[in-house]
C-alpha positions in Angstrom: 77.3 220.4 130.4 75.2 217.7 132.0 74.7 216.2 128.5 78.4 215.7 128.1 78.7 214.0 131.5 75.8 211.7 130.7 77.4 210.7 127.3 80.8 210.0 129.0 79.1 207.9 131.8 77.3 205.9 129.1 80.5 204.8 127.4 81.5 201.2 128.3 84.8 201.1 126.5 86.7 203.8 124.6 87.3 203.1 120.9 89.8 205.7 119.5 88.7 204.8 116.0 85.1 205.5 116.6 83.6 208.9 116.0 82.9 210.9 119.2 79.5 210.5 120.7 78.8 214.2 120.5 78.9 216.9 117.8 80.9 220.1 117.6 77.6 221.9 118.0 77.1 220.2 121.3 80.5 221.6 122.5 79.7 225.1 121.2 76.3 225.0 122.9 78.0 224.5 126.3 80.2 227.6 126.0 78.5 230.7 127.4 77.4 233.3 124.8 79.5 236.1 126.2 82.6 234.0 125.3 81.9 234.4 121.6 81.8 238.2 121.7 84.9 239.8 120.3 86.0 242.9 122.2 88.8 244.8 120.5 89.4 246.9 123.6 90.0 243.9 125.7 92.1 242.3 123.0 94.3 245.5 122.7 94.6 245.6 126.5 96.3 242.2 126.3 98.6 243.5 123.6 99.5 246.5 125.8 100.0 244.4 128.9 102.2 241.9 127.1 104.4 244.6 125.4 104.8 246.3 128.8 105.9 243.0 130.4 108.4 242.4 127.5 110.0 245.8 128.0 110.0 245.5 131.8 111.7 242.1 131.6 114.4 243.6 129.2 114.9 246.6 131.5 115.1 244.5 134.6 117.6 242.1 133.0 119.7 245.0 131.7 119.6 246.7 135.1 120.6 243.6 137.1 123.1 242.4 134.4 124.0 239.3 136.4 124.9 235.8 135.0 122.2 234.3 137.2 119.6 236.6 135.9 120.1 236.0 132.2 118.9 232.4 131.9 115.8 233.4 133.9 115.3 236.4 131.6 115.6 234.1 128.5 112.9 231.8 129.8 110.6 234.6 130.9 111.1 236.6 127.7 110.6 233.5 125.5 107.3 232.9 127.3 106.3 236.5 126.6 107.3 236.3 123.0 105.1 233.2 122.7 102.3 235.3 124.2 102.8 237.9 121.4 102.7 235.0 118.9 99.4 233.8 120.3 97.8 237.3 120.1 99.0 237.5 116.4 97.7 233.9 115.9 94.3 235.2 117.1 94.5 238.0 114.6 95.1 235.5 111.9 92.0 233.5 112.9 90.0 236.7 113.1 89.2 236.2 116.7 91.0 239.3 117.9 88.3 241.6 116.6 85.6 241.8 114.0 87.6 244.4 112.0 89.8 242.6 109.4 92.1 245.7 109.1 92.7 245.8 112.8 93.4 242.1 112.9 95.8 242.5 110.0 97.7 245.5 111.4 98.0 244.1 114.9 98.9 240.6 113.7 101.6 242.1 111.4 103.1 244.2 114.1 103.1 241.5 116.7 104.6 238.8 114.4 107.1 241.3 113.0 108.3 242.0 116.6 109.2 238.3 117.0 110.5 237.9 113.4 107.7 235.8 112.1 106.3 236.9 108.7 102.6 237.4 109.5 100.9 237.2 106.1 102.9 234.2 104.9 102.2 232.5 108.2 98.5 233.4 108.1 98.1 231.9 104.6 100.0 228.8 105.5 98.2 228.4 108.8 94.8 228.7 107.0 95.9 225.9 104.6 96.9 223.8 107.6 93.5 224.2 109.2 91.7 223.4 105.9 93.7 220.2 105.6 94.2 219.4 109.3 95.3 215.9 109.9 95.3 215.0 106.1 98.3 212.8 105.5 99.3 214.4 102.2 97.9 217.9 102.2 98.6 219.2 105.7 101.5 221.7 105.6 102.3 221.5 109.3 101.8 217.9 110.2 103.8 215.1 108.5 103.2 211.7 110.0 105.7 208.9 109.7 104.6 206.3 107.2 104.6 202.6 107.9 107.3 202.2 105.2 109.8 204.3 107.2 109.3 202.4 110.4 
């Protein structure tokens, strides 16, 4: 951590076109080792927690059934559906657990619950990461060219 601070202090002027004064390995080295350990029980506890919140929000909104409650419900439930997407996203990256079958099953169930096709998304997302920031090959990022400006 101190190395990063020393590097930042040593910068006179920021040049966005220059490569960063550190390596990815420097960043990884600052993250504690226990953060790299995949714990499927902890991961599943997040799934259970988020699914319980989704059902609790739906039950609460149905019970109250008031015009004031519904917009609050939509915002809260949208946030929770995003949480389910993020857990499925972790499954697609293999960071949910070390077990590829568990990642695949949980990712498929989570993404299906929010109507996102998991395996198609996983393949396209992997292609996006392999070509991240590439002007022609990135599937998710399409910059505006100078000609269109």
